[in-house]
C-alpha positions as CSV (number, residue, x, y, z in Angstrom):
1,M,82.4,49.2,59.3
2,Y,85.4,48.4,57.1
3,S,83.2,47.9,53.9
4,V,81.5,51.4,54.6
5,S,84.7,53.3,54.9
6,A,86.2,51.4,51.9
7,L,83.2,52.5,49.8
8,L,83.5,56.1,50.9
9,V,86.9,56.1,49.8
10,L,86.0,54.7,46.3
11,L,83.2,57.1,46.0
12,G,85.5,59.8,46.6
13,A,87.9,58.8,44.2
14,V,85.3,58.2,41.5
15,G,83.8,61.6,42.2
16,S,87.1,63.4,42.2
17,S,88.1,65.3,39.1
18,C,91.3,65.2,37.1
19,I,90.2,68.3,35.1
20,R,88.1,71.4,36.2
21,I,87.9,75.0,35.7
22,L,90.0,77.2,37.9
23,S,87.1,79.7,38.5
24,D,84.1,80.7,36.6
25,H,85.0,84.5,36.4
26,A,88.3,83.4,34.7
27,L,86.3,81.9,31.7
28,K,86.1,84.9,29.0
29,C,86.7,85.6,25.5
30,S,90.4,86.7,25.3
31,L,90.0,89.0,22.4
32,Q,89.3,92.7,22.5
33,G,86.5,93.9,20.2
34,L,85.5,90.4,19.5
35,N,81.6,89.7,20.1
36,C,82.0,86.5,21.8
37,T,80.9,84.2,24.7
38,S,82.6,81.4,26.6
39,S,81.4,78.2,28.1
40,Y,82.3,74.8,29.2
41,S,80.8,71.4,28.7
42,N,81.3,67.8,29.0
43,C,82.0,68.0,25.3
44,M,78.6,66.2,24.3
45,D,76.9,68.5,21.5
46,P,73.9,67.6,19.7
47,G,75.0,70.1,17.1
48,W,77.5,67.4,16.0
49,L,74.6,65.4,14.3
50,I,73.6,68.3,12.0
51,S,75.1,68.2,8.5
52,H,76.5,71.4,7.0
53,K,77.2,71.9,3.4
54,Y,80.2,74.2,4.3
55,T,82.5,74.3,7.2
56,P,85.4,76.2,8.4
57,S,89.0,75.1,8.0
58,G,90.8,73.5,11.2
59,P,92.7,75.4,13.5
60,E,96.6,75.5,13.4
61,N,99.6,76.3,15.7
62,L,98.3,74.5,18.9
63,L,100.9,75.2,21.6
64,V,100.6,73.8,24.9
65,S,102.2,73.9,28.3
66,V,101.5,73.9,32.0
67,D,101.6,76.7,34.2
68,T,100.7,77.6,37.7
69,R,97.8,80.1,39.0
70,P,96.5,81.0,41.9
71,D,92.7,79.7,42.3
72,D,89.9,81.4,44.2
73,T,91.6,80.5,47.5
74,G,95.0,81.7,46.5
75,Q,96.4,78.2,46.4
76,L,98.6,77.7,43.4
77,Q,97.0,74.9,40.6
78,P,98.7,73.5,37.7
79,V,96.8,74.9,34.7
80,L,96.8,74.0,31.0
81,Q,98.0,77.0,28.8
82,A,97.0,76.3,25.5
83,N,97.4,78.8,22.6
84,W,96.1,78.4,18.8
85,T,95.2,80.5,15.8
86,L,92.5,80.3,13.0
87,K,93.5,80.2,9.3
88,D,92.8,83.4,7.3
89,D,91.3,81.5,4.5
90,G,87.5,81.7,3.2
91,G,86.5,79.1,5.5
92,I,86.4,81.6,8.5
93,H,83.2,82.9,7.1
94,F,81.5,79.5,8.1
95,L,83.0,79.4,11.5
96,T,80.5,79.9,14.6
97,A,82.8,78.6,17.4
98,T,86.3,77.4,18.3
99,E,86.7,74.7,21.1
100,L,89.3,73.5,23.4
101,H,88.8,69.8,24.3
102,V,90.8,68.2,26.9
103,V,90.8,64.3,27.7
104,V,92.3,62.6,30.8
105,M,94.0,59.6,29.0
106,S,93.7,57.2,32.2
107,T,89.8,57.7,32.8
108,N,88.5,59.3,29.4
109,E,87.1,62.2,31.3
110,Q,86.7,65.3,29.2
111,L,86.0,68.8,29.4
112,C,85.4,71.4,26.7
113,I,85.6,75.4,26.6
114,R,84.0,76.7,23.7
115,Y,84.2,80.2,22.4
116,S,81.1,81.2,20.5
117,F,80.9,83.9,18.0
118,K,77.9,86.1,17.5
119,D,78.8,87.9,14.5
120,N,81.1,86.5,11.2
121,L,84.7,87.0,11.6
122,S,86.8,88.8,9.2
123,M,89.9,87.0,7.5
124,R,92.1,88.6,10.0
125,S,92.1,90.5,13.4
126,P,91.8,94.4,13.4
127,S,95.5,94.1,13.9
128,G,96.1,92.4,10.7
129,E,97.1,89.2,12.3
130,K,95.6,85.9,12.3
131,W,92.9,85.5,15.1
132,M,94.7,84.2,18.2
133,F,93.0,82.3,21.0
134,S,94.3,81.3,24.3
135,S,92.9,79.3,27.6
136,N,94.7,79.2,30.9
137,V,91.7,78.3,33.0
138,L,91.7,74.4,33.2
139,V,93.3,72.9,36.3
140,L,95.4,69.5,35.5
141,D,96.3,66.9,38.4
142,P,100.0,65.8,39.1
143,G,100.6,62.3,37.5
144,Q,98.0,62.6,34.7
145,Q,98.5,62.7,31.0
146,Y,96.1,64.8,28.8
147,S,95.2,64.8,25.2
148,V,94.6,68.3,24.0
149,S,92.6,69.1,20.9
150,V,91.1,72.1,19.1
151,Y,88.1,72.1,16.8
152,N,86.4,74.7,14.8
153,I,82.7,74.5,14.8
154,P,80.9,73.4,12.8
155,K,82.8,70.2,12.4
156,P,82.9,68.5,9.3
157,E,81.3,65.2,8.7
158,Q,83.1,62.1,9.4
159,G,85.6,60.8,6.7
160,H,86.3,64.5,5.3
161,S,89.5,66.5,5.7
162,S,91.3,66.8,9.2
163,F,89.5,69.3,11.0
164,D,91.3,69.5,14.6
165,I,95.0,69.6,15.9
166,S,96.2,67.7,19.1
167,R,99.0,67.4,21.5
168,E,99.6,65.5,24.5
169,V,100.7,67.0,28.0
170,Q,101.8,64.7,30.8
171,V,102.1,66.6,34.4
172,L,104.4,64.6,36.6
173,G,104.8,65.2,40.3
174,G,102.9,64.9,43.5
175,L,102.4,66.0,46.9
176,N,105.7,67.9,48.0
177,Q,107.1,67.4,44.8
178,D,108.1,69.8,41.7
179,I,105.6,69.6,39.1
180,V,107.3,68.6,35.8
181,V,105.8,68.7,32.1
182,F,106.3,66.9,29.1
183,G,104.4,67.8,26.0
184,T,104.3,66.1,22.6
185,G,102.8,66.9,19.4
186,V,100.4,64.5,17.8
């Protein structure tokens, strides 16, 4: 009986996720007037194997922090707040999507949120500013450290110029403790 209980506890620990979506209805494109869809996945994309003659520049100005938001049951959850902009150069004409990629450092678990564009973007948003994206729907677990990256799609081939920006975030705390966040640039 002891071995069955231990197995159930182990399976529960393995099956628990250190990163998840707050709620499906919260996942949406954040820009008005942008013909865009959003989705999430385990970051395995067969499109990476396709060679592209031209690719967009990498994103810029990634800012990450942890905030709290209520989930569907009203419970406050620690969520990743990520903001980034797109470079306003000619590469934007080749941009088909921008993607937030989060990895749990201790388990290598990963989750991606992709914002896919149905139309070509102009160099700047209608307000004349650089296109800005934000996400605040990924629930993080206290006691974990995360690597947060943003990629523009399609990605350049290996060995080409840098095409992503990354930061690290650590969420300290536990049950009945305050959540403390440390963020570093990479």
